[in-house]
C-alpha positions as CSV (number, residue, x, y, z in Angstrom):
1,M,0.0,0.0,0.0
2,L,2.7,2.5,1.0
3,E,4.5,1.9,-2.4
4,H,1.7,3.8,-4.2
5,A,2.4,7.6,-4.2
6,D,-0.7,8.2,-6.2
7,D,-3.0,6.5,-3.7
8,T,-5.9,8.7,-2.7
9,S,-5.9,7.4,0.9
10,L,-2.3,8.4,1.4
11,R,-2.8,11.8,-0.1
12,L,-5.8,12.5,2.2
13,M,-3.9,11.3,5.2
14,Q,-1.0,13.6,4.3
15,A,-3.3,16.5,3.8
16,S,-5.0,15.9,7.2
17,L,-1.8,15.9,9.3
18,P,-1.8,19.7,10.0
19,L,-5.5,19.5,10.8
20,C,-5.8,16.7,13.3
21,E,-4.2,13.9,15.2
22,N,-3.9,11.1,12.6
23,Y,-3.6,7.4,12.9
24,W,-3.1,4.6,10.3
25,C,-4.5,1.1,10.8
26,E,-5.0,-2.0,8.9
27,A,-8.7,-2.9,9.1
28,K,-7.9,-6.6,9.3
29,S,-6.5,-6.0,12.9
30,I,-10.0,-5.3,14.2
31,G,-11.5,-8.0,16.4
32,F,-13.7,-8.8,19.4
33,I,-11.1,-9.5,22.1
34,S,-11.4,-9.5,25.9
35,N,-15.1,-8.6,25.7
36,E,-14.6,-5.5,23.5
37,I,-14.0,-4.6,20.0
38,S,-10.5,-3.2,19.4
39,I,-8.1,-2.3,16.7
40,K,-4.3,-1.7,16.3
41,A,-3.2,1.6,14.9
42,H,-0.1,3.7,14.5
43,R,0.2,7.4,15.1
44,V,1.2,9.2,11.8
45,L,4.2,11.4,12.7
46,E,5.3,12.6,9.3
47,I,4.6,12.2,5.6
48,K,7.1,13.8,3.2
49,S,5.9,15.2,-0.1
50,R,6.8,12.3,-2.4
51,R,4.8,9.8,-0.4
52,M,7.2,6.9,-1.1
53,V,7.8,4.1,1.4
54,D,10.7,5.9,3.1
55,D,8.7,9.1,3.4
56,F,6.3,7.9,6.2
57,A,7.1,8.0,9.9
58,F,4.8,6.2,12.3
59,G,4.7,5.7,16.0
60,P,4.5,2.3,17.6
61,A,1.4,0.2,17.2
62,A,-1.1,0.7,20.0
63,T,-4.5,-0.8,20.8
64,F,-7.6,1.5,20.5
65,R,-11.3,1.1,20.5
66,P,-12.9,2.4,17.2
67,R,-14.9,4.9,19.2
68,D,-11.6,6.5,20.4
69,F,-11.6,8.3,17.0
70,T,-13.9,11.1,16.0
71,H,-13.7,10.1,12.3
72,V,-12.8,6.9,10.5
73,L,-12.0,7.1,6.8
74,Y,-12.5,3.5,5.7
75,R,-11.5,3.0,2.0
76,D,-10.9,0.2,-0.3
77,D,-11.2,-0.4,-4.0
78,P,-14.4,-2.2,-5.0
79,P,-15.7,-4.8,-5.0
80,V,-17.1,-4.6,-1.5
81,D,-16.5,-8.3,-0.6
82,L,-17.4,-10.4,2.4
83,P,-14.1,-9.6,4.4
84,Y,-14.7,-5.9,3.8
85,I,-18.3,-6.2,5.0
86,Q,-17.5,-8.2,8.1
87,R,-14.8,-5.8,9.2
88,L,-17.2,-2.9,8.6
89,Q,-19.8,-4.6,10.7
90,L,-17.4,-4.8,13.6
91,F,-16.5,-1.1,13.2
92,N,-20.1,-0.2,13.1
93,A,-21.0,-2.3,16.2
94,A,-18.2,-0.6,18.2
95,T,-19.0,3.0,17.5
96,G,-22.6,3.3,18.7
97,H,-25.9,3.7,16.9
98,G,-28.1,6.6,15.8
99,D,-27.9,9.5,18.2
100,Q,-25.5,7.6,20.4
101,R,-22.9,7.3,17.7
102,G,-19.6,8.9,18.8
103,T,-17.5,8.2,15.7
104,E,-18.3,9.3,12.2
105,F,-17.7,7.0,9.3
106,I,-16.8,8.5,5.9
107,N,-18.9,7.4,4.3
108,P,-21.7,6.0,6.5
109,A,-21.5,2.3,7.1
110,E,-25.3,2.0,6.5
111,I,-24.8,3.3,2.9
112,I,-21.9,1.1,2.2
113,L,-23.7,-2.0,3.5
114,T,-27.0,-1.3,1.7
115,S,-26.1,0.3,-1.6
116,T,-23.4,0.2,-4.4
117,S,-22.0,2.8,-6.6
118,K,-23.9,1.4,-9.6
119,L,-27.2,1.0,-7.7
120,E,-26.9,4.6,-6.3
121,V,-27.1,5.9,-9.9
122,S,-30.6,4.4,-10.2
123,L,-31.7,6.2,-7.0
124,I,-31.0,9.7,-8.3
125,P,-34.2,11.3,-9.6
126,G,-34.2,12.5,-13.2
127,N,-31.1,10.7,-14.5
128,R,-31.3,10.7,-18.3
129,L,-29.9,7.2,-18.7
130,R,-32.7,4.6,-18.4
131,N,-31.9,1.3,-16.7
132,V,-33.2,-1.8,-15.1
133,V,-31.8,-3.8,-12.2
134,S,-32.8,-7.4,-12.5
135,C,-31.6,-11.0,-12.9
136,D,-34.7,-12.0,-14.9
137,W,-33.9,-12.8,-18.5
138,R,-37.3,-11.8,-19.8
139,E,-37.2,-8.4,-18.1
140,I,-33.6,-7.7,-19.3
141,K,-34.4,-8.8,-22.8
142,D,-37.5,-6.7,-23.1
143,F,-35.6,-3.6,-21.9
144,G,-32.6,-4.3,-24.1
145,M,-34.7,-4.8,-27.2
146,A,-36.5,-1.5,-26.5
147,M,-33.2,0.4,-26.1
148,G,-31.4,-1.2,-29.0
149,S,-27.9,-0.8,-27.4
150,T,-27.1,-1.1,-23.7
151,V,-24.3,-1.9,-21.3
152,I,-24.6,-4.5,-18.6
153,K,-22.7,-3.9,-15.3
154,P,-22.2,-6.0,-12.2
155,M,-23.5,-4.1,-9.1
156,H,-20.1,-4.5,-7.3
157,G,-17.8,-3.8,-10.3
158,L,-14.2,-2.6,-10.2
159,R,-12.6,-0.2,-12.8
160,G,-15.0,-1.3,-15.5
161,L,-14.5,-5.0,-15.0
162,G,-17.5,-7.0,-16.1
163,V,-19.0,-4.0,-18.1
164,V,-20.1,-5.3,-21.5
165,R,-21.6,-3.3,-24.4
166,I,-24.5,-5.2,-26.0
167,H,-26.3,-4.5,-29.3
168,W,-29.7,-6.2,-29.1
169,R,-30.7,-7.9,-32.4
170,L,-32.9,-10.9,-32.9
171,D,-30.2,-12.8,-34.7
172,L,-27.8,-12.3,-31.7
173,L,-30.2,-13.2,-28.9
174,D,-28.7,-16.6,-28.2
175,V,-25.3,-15.0,-27.8
176,V,-26.6,-12.2,-25.6
177,E,-28.6,-14.7,-23.4
178,S,-25.3,-16.5,-22.8
179,Q,-23.6,-13.2,-21.8
180,V,-26.4,-12.3,-19.5
181,R,-26.5,-15.8,-18.0
182,A,-22.8,-15.5,-17.1
183,A,-23.1,-12.0,-15.7
184,T,-26.1,-12.9,-13.5
185,H,-24.5,-16.2,-12.4
186,D,-27.3,-18.3,-14.1
187,F,-30.0,-15.6,-13.6
188,C,-29.5,-15.5,-9.8
189,Q,-27.5,-12.3,-9.2
190,P,-29.0,-8.9,-10.2
191,I,-27.1,-6.8,-12.7
192,I,-27.7,-3.3,-14.0
193,V,-28.7,-3.0,-17.7
194,Q,-28.3,0.6,-18.8
195,E,-29.0,2.6,-21.9
196,L,-25.8,3.2,-23.8
197,A,-24.5,6.8,-23.4
198,D,-23.6,8.9,-26.4
199,A,-19.9,9.3,-25.8
200,P,-18.5,6.3,-23.8
201,C,-14.8,7.2,-24.2
202,E,-14.8,10.5,-22.2
203,E,-16.3,11.2,-18.8
204,L,-16.4,14.1,-16.4
205,R,-15.5,13.2,-12.8
206,V,-16.8,15.5,-10.1
207,W,-15.7,15.2,-6.5
208,F,-18.4,16.3,-3.9
209,V,-18.1,17.0,-0.2
210,D,-21.3,17.4,1.7
211,G,-23.2,17.8,-1.6
212,L,-21.0,20.6,-3.0
213,P,-18.7,20.0,-5.9
214,V,-15.0,20.7,-4.9
215,A,-13.2,19.7,-8.1
216,A,-13.8,18.3,-11.6
217,A,-11.7,16.8,-14.4
218,I,-12.2,15.1,-17.7
219,K,-11.5,11.4,-17.4
220,K,-10.2,9.8,-20.6
221,R,-9.5,6.1,-20.8
222,S,-5.8,5.3,-21.2
223,G,-4.8,1.6,-21.4
224,N,-6.0,0.1,-18.1
225,G,-6.2,3.4,-16.3
226,A,-7.5,6.9,-16.8
227,A,-5.8,10.1,-17.8
228,L,-7.3,13.4,-16.4
229,E,-7.5,16.8,-18.0
230,P,-9.0,20.1,-16.9
231,P,-12.8,20.2,-17.6
232,T,-14.3,22.1,-20.5
233,P,-16.9,24.8,-19.8
234,R,-19.4,22.7,-21.7
235,A,-18.9,19.6,-19.6
236,L,-19.4,21.6,-16.4
237,L,-22.6,23.2,-17.7
238,E,-24.0,19.9,-18.9
239,C,-23.6,17.9,-15.7
240,N,-26.4,17.7,-13.1
241,A,-24.3,18.7,-10.2
242,S,-27.1,20.4,-8.2
243,V,-29.4,17.4,-8.6
244,V,-26.7,15.0,-7.5
245,G,-25.7,17.3,-4.6
246,Q,-29.3,17.3,-3.2
247,H,-29.4,13.5,-3.5
248,L,-26.1,13.1,-1.7
249,R,-27.1,15.4,1.2
250,S,-30.4,13.5,1.6
251,R,-28.5,10.2,1.8
252,G,-25.8,11.5,4.2
253,I,-23.0,10.6,1.7
254,R,-20.3,13.1,2.5
255,F,-17.4,12.3,0.1
256,V,-18.0,10.9,-3.3
257,A,-16.7,11.0,-6.9
258,V,-19.5,11.1,-9.5
259,D,-18.9,10.3,-13.2
260,F,-21.0,12.0,-15.9
261,I,-21.3,11.6,-19.6
262,G,-22.9,14.9,-20.7
263,D,-25.9,15.3,-18.4
264,A,-26.1,11.6,-17.7
265,I,-24.9,10.1,-14.4
266,V,-23.0,6.8,-14.8
267,D,-21.3,6.2,-11.5
268,V,-21.5,7.3,-7.9
269,N,-18.3,6.1,-6.2
270,F,-18.7,6.6,-2.4
271,V,-16.7,3.6,-1.4
272,S,-13.4,4.6,-3.0
273,P,-13.6,8.1,-4.5
274,G,-10.2,8.0,-6.1
275,L,-8.0,9.9,-8.6
276,I,-7.5,12.8,-6.3
277,V,-3.7,12.8,-6.9
278,E,-4.2,12.7,-10.7
279,A,-6.7,15.5,-10.4
280,E,-4.3,17.7,-8.5
281,L,-1.7,17.2,-11.1
282,A,-4.1,17.9,-14.0
283,L,-5.6,21.0,-12.3
284,G,-2.4,22.3,-10.7
285,R,-3.9,22.8,-7.3
286,D,-4.4,21.3,-3.8
287,I,-7.7,19.4,-3.6
288,A,-7.0,17.1,-0.7
289,T,-6.5,19.7,2.0
290,G,-9.9,21.3,1.4
291,V,-11.6,17.9,1.3
292,M,-10.2,16.9,4.7
293,A,-10.8,20.3,6.3
294,A,-14.5,20.0,5.3
295,L,-14.8,16.4,6.4
296,I,-13.4,16.8,9.9
297,G,-14.9,20.2,10.5
298,Q,-12.9,23.4,10.0
299,G,-14.2,24.8,13.4
300,R,-12.6,22.0,15.5
301,E,-9.4,22.4,17.4
302,A,-6.7,20.2,15.9
303,T,-6.4,18.2,19.0
304,A,-10.2,17.5,19.2
305,S,-10.2,15.4,16.1
306,R,-8.6,12.0,15.8
307,L,-8.7,10.6,12.3
308,S,-8.2,6.9,11.7
309,C,-7.4,6.0,8.1
310,A,-8.4,2.3,8.0
311,K,-7.3,0.3,5.0
312,A,-9.3,-2.8,4.2
């Protein structure tokens, strides 16, 4: 993990050091031991600008309760698998419930456990791209034939894996049925079938904090990754940032990266809203410090916040 200088978690951790007391922990260390839930964490003492392995200075490992921290930034790349979920359940059980909660998760555990970045797109009102979420072949086929061209997406996908473009024609239905059967694990696991957007090679990524856009960049596919460029005025005008912001606030999703194609919303990444480092390079400005200041509360005294960056 510490070998990746472009990792968003490391950049956010670096940006938060002047703002609050900061700890780094491996989420796999959490457990129910001696009648309480505890975790091992290291105080972060210094992170030099390059963020290479030798640029990190940590204190010795110590045992904490998750509720010892005011904020927990719990990030991992999708998919949200069973080990990730089980560790999150332990975190959640240890930090109180409802009005009694003393530790804030970014983002809320309830959202991570009950939604996905692909499903959240379907919950935003007024999204131009029509879709269905189903594992039933008849429903998927009827929608696909009505659309003509679609993409199918697993609900827990990672960096576009499992996303398949399909052209619905009568002479190809046997082939398409086989593709859908494989994607749904023999018509048992729901998938998202979405109308094909107009310009699939270029997307606008917008980072939101508390429903407000804080940065935006054009995301162009480059090999297995993405190259970022400053956004065009047209792209900024077309995206439905105000509608998305209202939805995020209503759901309590504080930090998220949303991908648009024109005015269509294609992804709402609240589990691992990445590419912050690449965006800072493309835009030539510091994004991470503003994000962290907003998330932990600018009005807090530095010693009042204890941030734990937990890596699944």
